[in-house]
C-alpha positions in Angstrom: 14.6 -31.3 -17.7 13.4 -30.7 -14.0 14.0 -26.9 -14.8 12.2 -27.1 -17.9 9.2 -28.9 -16.2 9.2 -26.4 -13.3 9.2 -23.5 -15.5 6.3 -25.1 -17.6 4.5 -25.5 -14.4 4.9 -22.0 -13.2 3.8 -20.6 -16.2 0.7 -22.6 -16.1 0.1 -21.7 -12.6 0.5 -18.0 -13.5 -1.9 -18.2 -16.4 -4.4 -19.8 -14.1 -4.0 -17.1 -11.6 -4.3 -14.4 -14.0 -7.6 -15.9 -15.4 -9.0 -16.1 -12.0 -8.2 -12.8 -11.1 -9.7 -11.2 -14.2 -12.9 -12.9 -13.3 -12.9 -11.5 -9.8 -14.3 -8.3 -8.9 -12.2 -5.8 -6.8 -13.3 -2.9 -4.5 -14.6 0.2 -6.6 -13.6 3.1 -5.0 -15.3 6.5 -5.7 -13.8 9.3 -7.5 -11.8 12.1 -5.7 -13.4 13.7 -2.5 -12.7 17.3 -1.6 -10.3 16.1 1.1 -8.4 13.9 -1.3 -7.8 17.1 -3.7 -6.7 19.0 -0.5 -4.3 16.3 0.5 -2.9 16.0 -3.0 -2.5 20.0 -3.3 -0.5 20.0 0.1 2.5 18.0 -1.2 5.7 20.1 -1.3 6.9 18.8 -4.6 5.6 19.3 -8.1 4.8 16.0 -10.0 6.9 14.9 -12.8 4.9 13.8 -15.9 5.8 10.1 -15.2 4.4 10.6 -11.5 1.3 12.3 -12.5 0.7 9.5 -15.5 1.2 6.8 -12.8 -1.1 8.5 -10.3 -3.8 8.7 -13.0 -3.4 5.2 -13.9 -3.7 4.0 -10.4 -6.7 6.2 -9.8 -8.3 4.7 -12.7 -7.6 1.3 -11.4 -8.9 2.0 -8.1 -12.2 3.7 -9.4 -12.9 0.4 -11.5 -14.0 -2.9 -10.0 -11.2 -4.9 -11.5 -8.5 -6.1 -9.2 -5.7 -4.1 -9.3 -2.1 -5.6 -10.3 0.4 -3.1 -10.3 3.9 -2.6 -9.6 5.6 0.8 -9.2 9.2 1.0 -10.0 11.7 3.7 -10.3 15.0 4.9 -9.0 16.0 5.8 -5.4 14.5 9.6 -4.9 12.2 9.8 -7.8 8.9 10.1 -5.8 7.6 6.7 -5.8 6.3 7.4 -2.2 4.5 10.4 -3.5 2.7 8.2 -5.8 1.8 5.5 -3.2 0.9 7.8 -0.6 -2.2 9.2 -2.8 -3.3 5.5 -3.4 -2.8 4.9 0.6 -4.9 8.1 1.1 -7.7 7.1 -1.1 -8.1 3.8 0.6 -8.4 5.4 4.2 -10.7 8.1 2.9 -13.2 5.4 2.0 -12.9 3.7 5.3 -10.3 1.1 4.4 -6.9 0.5 5.8 -3.4 0.5 4.1 -0.1 -1.1 4.6 3.2 0.4 3.3 5.5 -2.6 3.2 9.1 -2.2 2.6 12.5 -4.1 2.7 14.3 -2.5 5.5 13.7 -0.9 8.8 15.0 2.5 7.9 12.9 2.8 5.0 9.7 1.8 7.2 10.8 4.4 9.6 11.2 7.1 6.9 7.9 6.2 5.4 6.2 6.3 8.7 7.8 9.7 9.6 6.6 11.0 6.0 3.2 9.9 6.6 3.0 11.2 10.0 4.1 14.6 8.7 1.7 14.6 5.6 -1.3 13.6 7.6 -0.7 15.8 10.8 -4.1 16.8 12.2 -6.3 14.6 10.1 -7.4 12.3 12.6 -5.7 9.3 10.7 -3.8 7.0 12.9 -0.6 5.4 11.7 1.5 2.6 13.2 5.0 1.4 12.8 5.8 -2.3 12.9 9.5 -3.5 12.6 11.6 -6.1 14.2 12.4 -3.7 17.1 8.8 -3.2 18.0 8.3 -4.5 21.5 5.8 -7.4 22.0 3.4 -5.1 24.0 3.0 -2.6 21.2 2.9 -5.3 18.4 -0.2 -6.6 20.4 -1.8 -3.2 20.4 -0.9 -2.8 16.8 -2.6 -6.0 16.0 -5.6 -5.0 17.9 -5.6 -1.6 16.3 -5.6 -3.2 13.1 -8.4 -5.7 13.9 -10.6 -3.0 15.3 -10.0 -0.4 12.5 -8.6 2.3 14.8 -5.1 2.1 12.7 -5.7 3.2 9.5 -2.1 3.1 7.8 0.5 0.5 8.8 4.2 1.2 7.9 6.1 -1.9 8.1 9.4 -4.0 7.3 8.3 -7.0 5.7 10.7 -9.8 6.8 10.8 -13.3 7.8 9.6 -12.6 11.4 6.6 -10.7 10.3 3.6 -12.6 8.8 0.7 -10.8 7.4 -1.4 -13.7 8.2 -2.2 -12.7 11.7 -3.6 -9.2 10.4 -6.1 -11.2 8.1 -7.3 -13.6 10.8 
């Protein structure tokens, strides 16, 4: 009976949340800029049909005023990062900041290295935040996120790291 009541409450809470989200307006990004096309053309791998479709759907969501609610799923090695980086760059090119949050330190480091390689020479500043980041560096990253000098954050999202301090 408790499980049934709990599930019923969850269903109503989700229904209310999605009704509220439907009423809210999100940020409407502009269509592709010239640099965005150059960025996309610089990727070394050819897109699969599924990647191309996902990228198109994400761009359509980002260029509308609806709040985007999307989960990108796929097996290891099937190019989810290729898709996500395009959305991240779209944010950054319009003066926003983006975070790539992953479950492991190794994956955060891999994403950070990949982003560094992909945006080398662009003037876009990235940061890596994991459990092994020293306190001084954490403070510098925090300040860079607050003042906008860090554009892309790659981080392991774990119990010690709370995004609330970024949003203060």
